[in-house]
C-alpha positions as CSV (number, residue, x, y, z in Angstrom):
1,M,-40.9,-92.4,-66.8
2,P,-44.2,-90.5,-66.9
3,K,-44.9,-88.6,-70.1
4,V,-44.5,-84.8,-70.0
5,L,-47.1,-82.4,-71.3
6,E,-46.0,-78.9,-72.4
7,V,-48.8,-76.4,-73.2
8,C,-48.1,-73.4,-75.4
9,V,-50.0,-70.3,-74.1
10,D,-50.1,-66.7,-75.2
11,S,-52.3,-65.1,-72.5
12,L,-52.9,-65.1,-68.7
13,E,-56.2,-66.8,-69.2
14,S,-54.7,-69.6,-71.2
15,A,-51.8,-70.0,-68.8
16,V,-54.3,-70.4,-65.8
17,A,-56.3,-72.9,-67.8
18,A,-53.2,-74.9,-68.6
19,L,-52.0,-74.9,-65.0
20,N,-55.4,-75.9,-63.7
21,G,-55.6,-78.7,-66.2
22,G,-52.3,-80.1,-64.9
23,A,-49.7,-79.0,-67.5
24,D,-46.2,-80.1,-66.7
25,R,-44.5,-77.2,-68.4
26,L,-45.6,-74.0,-70.2
27,E,-44.2,-72.5,-73.4
28,L,-45.0,-68.8,-73.1
29,C,-45.4,-66.5,-76.1
30,C,-47.7,-63.9,-77.5
31,S,-49.6,-63.8,-80.7
32,L,-50.0,-67.5,-81.3
33,I,-52.1,-66.6,-84.3
34,E,-48.8,-65.5,-85.9
35,G,-47.0,-68.7,-84.8
36,G,-45.9,-67.2,-81.5
37,L,-43.7,-64.2,-80.7
38,T,-41.7,-63.1,-77.7
39,P,-43.9,-62.6,-74.6
40,T,-43.9,-59.5,-72.4
41,P,-42.1,-59.5,-69.1
42,G,-45.4,-58.3,-67.4
43,L,-47.2,-61.4,-68.6
44,L,-44.5,-63.7,-67.4
45,I,-44.4,-62.1,-64.0
46,Q,-48.1,-62.3,-63.5
47,I,-48.1,-66.0,-64.6
48,Q,-45.3,-66.8,-62.2
49,N,-47.3,-65.1,-59.4
50,M,-50.2,-67.4,-60.2
51,N,-48.1,-70.6,-60.4
52,P,-48.3,-72.3,-57.0
53,R,-47.0,-75.7,-58.3
54,K,-43.9,-73.8,-59.7
55,V,-44.5,-75.4,-63.2
56,P,-41.5,-74.4,-65.4
57,V,-42.3,-71.5,-67.8
58,Y,-40.1,-71.4,-70.9
59,C,-40.2,-68.2,-72.9
60,L,-40.2,-68.0,-76.7
61,L,-37.6,-65.8,-78.3
62,R,-38.9,-64.7,-81.7
63,C,-38.9,-61.0,-82.4
64,R,-41.1,-61.2,-85.5
65,P,-43.3,-63.5,-87.6
66,G,-42.0,-65.2,-90.7
67,H,-38.8,-67.0,-91.5
68,F,-36.0,-67.9,-89.1
69,V,-33.1,-66.2,-90.8
70,Y,-32.3,-63.2,-88.6
71,T,-30.4,-60.0,-89.2
72,P,-27.7,-58.9,-86.6
73,E,-30.2,-56.3,-85.4
74,E,-32.9,-58.8,-84.8
75,I,-30.5,-61.0,-82.9
76,E,-29.7,-58.1,-80.6
77,I,-33.4,-57.7,-79.9
78,M,-33.8,-61.3,-78.9
79,K,-30.6,-61.2,-76.7
80,E,-32.0,-58.2,-74.9
81,D,-35.4,-59.8,-74.5
82,A,-33.7,-62.9,-73.1
83,K,-31.9,-60.8,-70.5
84,I,-35.1,-59.1,-69.4
85,L,-37.2,-62.2,-69.4
86,R,-34.6,-64.1,-67.4
87,R,-34.6,-61.4,-64.7
88,S,-38.4,-61.6,-64.8
89,G,-38.5,-65.2,-63.9
90,A,-38.2,-67.3,-67.0
91,N,-37.2,-71.0,-66.3
92,G,-36.0,-71.7,-69.8
93,F,-36.1,-70.5,-73.3
94,V,-37.3,-71.6,-76.7
95,F,-35.7,-70.4,-79.9
96,G,-34.1,-71.3,-83.2
97,A,-32.1,-69.7,-86.0
98,L,-31.3,-70.8,-89.5
99,A,-28.8,-69.8,-92.1
100,D,-29.7,-68.9,-95.7
101,N,-28.9,-72.4,-96.8
102,G,-31.3,-74.1,-94.4
103,D,-28.8,-75.2,-91.9
104,V,-28.9,-74.4,-88.2
105,D,-27.0,-71.1,-87.7
106,M,-24.5,-72.2,-85.0
107,K,-23.0,-68.7,-84.5
108,I,-26.3,-67.0,-83.8
109,C,-27.5,-69.9,-81.6
110,R,-24.3,-69.7,-79.5
111,E,-24.8,-65.9,-79.0
112,I,-28.2,-66.5,-77.6
113,I,-27.2,-69.6,-75.6
114,K,-24.5,-67.5,-73.9
115,I,-27.2,-65.1,-72.6
116,C,-29.5,-67.9,-71.5
117,H,-27.0,-70.2,-69.9
118,P,-27.4,-72.2,-67.7
119,L,-31.2,-72.2,-68.2
120,P,-32.5,-75.2,-70.3
121,L,-33.2,-74.6,-74.0
122,T,-35.6,-75.9,-76.6
123,F,-34.9,-75.6,-80.3
124,H,-38.3,-74.7,-81.7
125,R,-40.0,-75.6,-85.0
126,A,-37.5,-73.8,-87.1
127,F,-36.2,-77.3,-87.1
128,D,-39.0,-78.3,-89.5
129,F,-37.4,-76.0,-92.1
130,V,-33.9,-77.4,-92.0
131,R,-32.5,-79.2,-95.1
132,R,-31.0,-82.2,-93.5
133,P,-32.8,-83.1,-90.2
134,T,-30.6,-86.1,-89.3
135,I,-27.5,-83.9,-89.5
136,E,-28.9,-80.9,-87.8
137,V,-30.1,-83.0,-84.9
138,E,-26.4,-83.6,-84.1
139,V,-25.6,-79.9,-84.5
140,I,-28.4,-79.0,-82.0
141,I,-27.2,-81.6,-79.6
142,D,-23.6,-80.3,-79.7
143,L,-24.9,-76.7,-79.1
144,G,-26.4,-77.9,-75.8
145,F,-30.2,-77.8,-76.3
146,E,-32.2,-80.2,-74.1
147,R,-35.0,-80.8,-76.6
148,I,-36.3,-80.2,-80.2
149,L,-39.9,-79.3,-80.9
150,T,-40.9,-80.7,-84.3
151,S,-43.8,-81.9,-86.4
152,G,-41.4,-84.1,-88.4
153,K,-41.2,-81.6,-91.2
154,Q,-44.9,-82.0,-92.0
155,Q,-47.9,-79.8,-91.4
156,T,-48.8,-81.8,-88.3
157,A,-47.0,-84.2,-85.9
158,Q,-49.5,-86.9,-86.9
159,M,-48.3,-86.7,-90.5
160,G,-44.6,-86.5,-89.4
161,V,-44.5,-89.5,-87.0
162,K,-42.1,-91.5,-89.3
163,L,-39.3,-88.9,-89.2
164,I,-39.9,-88.1,-85.5
165,R,-39.5,-91.8,-84.7
166,K,-36.3,-92.0,-86.8
167,L,-34.8,-88.9,-85.0
168,I,-35.7,-90.3,-81.6
169,E,-34.0,-93.5,-82.4
170,Q,-30.9,-91.6,-83.6
171,A,-30.7,-89.2,-80.7
172,G,-31.3,-91.8,-77.9
173,T,-31.0,-90.2,-74.5
174,R,-28.8,-87.3,-75.8
175,I,-31.8,-85.0,-76.5
176,S,-35.6,-85.1,-76.3
177,L,-37.6,-85.0,-79.5
178,M,-41.0,-83.4,-78.6
179,P,-43.8,-83.8,-81.2
180,G,-45.9,-80.7,-81.7
181,G,-48.3,-79.4,-84.3
182,G,-52.0,-80.2,-84.5
183,I,-52.0,-82.6,-81.5
184,N,-55.3,-83.2,-79.8
185,K,-57.1,-85.9,-77.8
186,E,-58.1,-87.7,-81.0
187,N,-54.6,-88.3,-82.3
188,V,-52.2,-88.0,-79.3
189,R,-52.3,-91.8,-78.6
190,F,-51.5,-92.5,-82.3
191,I,-48.5,-90.1,-82.1
192,L,-47.2,-91.5,-78.9
193,E,-47.5,-95.1,-80.1
194,N,-45.8,-94.4,-83.4
195,T,-42.9,-92.3,-82.1
196,E,-42.4,-93.4,-78.5
197,A,-41.9,-89.8,-77.6
198,E,-41.5,-88.9,-73.9
199,E,-42.9,-85.4,-74.2
200,I,-45.9,-83.8,-76.1
201,H,-46.5,-80.2,-77.0
202,G,-49.7,-78.4,-77.9
203,S,-51.9,-75.4,-77.3
204,F,-55.2,-77.4,-76.9
205,K,-57.2,-74.3,-77.6
206,K,-60.9,-73.5,-78.0
207,L,-62.7,-70.5,-79.5
208,K,-63.4,-67.9,-76.9
209,E,-66.9,-66.5,-76.7
210,Q,-66.7,-62.7,-77.2
211,K,-69.1,-60.6,-75.2
212,G,-70.7,-57.7,-77.1
213,D,-70.2,-54.2,-75.7
214,K,-70.4,-50.6,-76.8
215,A,-67.1,-51.0,-78.7
216,D,-68.9,-53.1,-81.3
217,E,-70.9,-50.1,-82.3
218,A,-67.9,-47.7,-82.5
219,E,-67.0,-46.2,-85.9
220,V,-63.3,-46.6,-85.1
221,K,-61.9,-50.1,-85.1
222,L,-58.4,-50.9,-83.7
223,S,-58.3,-54.3,-85.4
224,E,-60.0,-56.4,-88.1
225,E,-63.6,-57.2,-87.2
226,N,-64.6,-60.7,-86.2
227,V,-61.1,-61.9,-85.6
228,P,-61.4,-65.1,-83.6
229,V,-59.8,-65.3,-80.2
230,F,-58.6,-68.7,-78.9
231,V,-57.7,-69.8,-75.4
232,T,-56.4,-72.9,-73.9
233,D,-59.2,-75.4,-72.9
234,E,-58.6,-76.7,-69.3
235,E,-60.7,-79.8,-69.9
236,S,-58.7,-80.7,-73.0
237,V,-55.4,-80.4,-71.1
238,A,-56.7,-82.7,-68.4
239,E,-58.0,-85.2,-71.0
240,I,-54.6,-85.2,-72.7
241,L,-52.9,-85.8,-69.4
242,N,-55.2,-88.7,-68.6
243,I,-54.3,-90.3,-72.0
244,L,-50.6,-89.8,-71.4
245,K,-51.0,-91.8,-68.2
246,T,-52.7,-94.7,-69.9
247,V,-50.3,-95.1,-72.9
248,D,-48.1,-98.1,-72.3
249,L,-45.1,-98.3,-74.6
């Protein structure tokens, strides 16, 4: 089976770069600088209009930055977002919700799953904050998710390969464990060889050059000055894909 490359994007420019680089799937969000939030329907529609290969686009459902314990009102926001994004062409969804004790919140997950069904679902890196990963994998499988995005409860997937490998062995073919977090062309081979994962996730971004204009001289600023802007690097996506094709496990 060929390895699958999912690229996380938060702009039209990044989506086009990922598609041109050969990405097998997109995770679409906004504000990656905040860890990713729910994307706008307009962005999704425009990406689908520029997606001749019909690469699947999974939309993140996360209504705010921060922790993954949500209020009933926040759940309603994400349910409504799911309905709108589904009508706008989403091919799948990415979300996760936790209870106060660090377990997967099954009740909330079922509410959102009901809205998304039968589209495929990824449980996102909220998983890296659960107390008992080997137990919560079984919960997520029972809920009907098709994959879990995880760094192995470490800052990066490279650091978390031991747990990721253990979870892959535990889950077998029942669910896909997809490493994500700090993956690049320098460490992707190490991660694949030490986890035997079938899918890889990353943003593969580069710093975007900002063109100066009259706005730089304005007295009024709408955001912090000198905030870096990152976009997906098409060449990096293509390089990662070439590595995936050469890894023999």
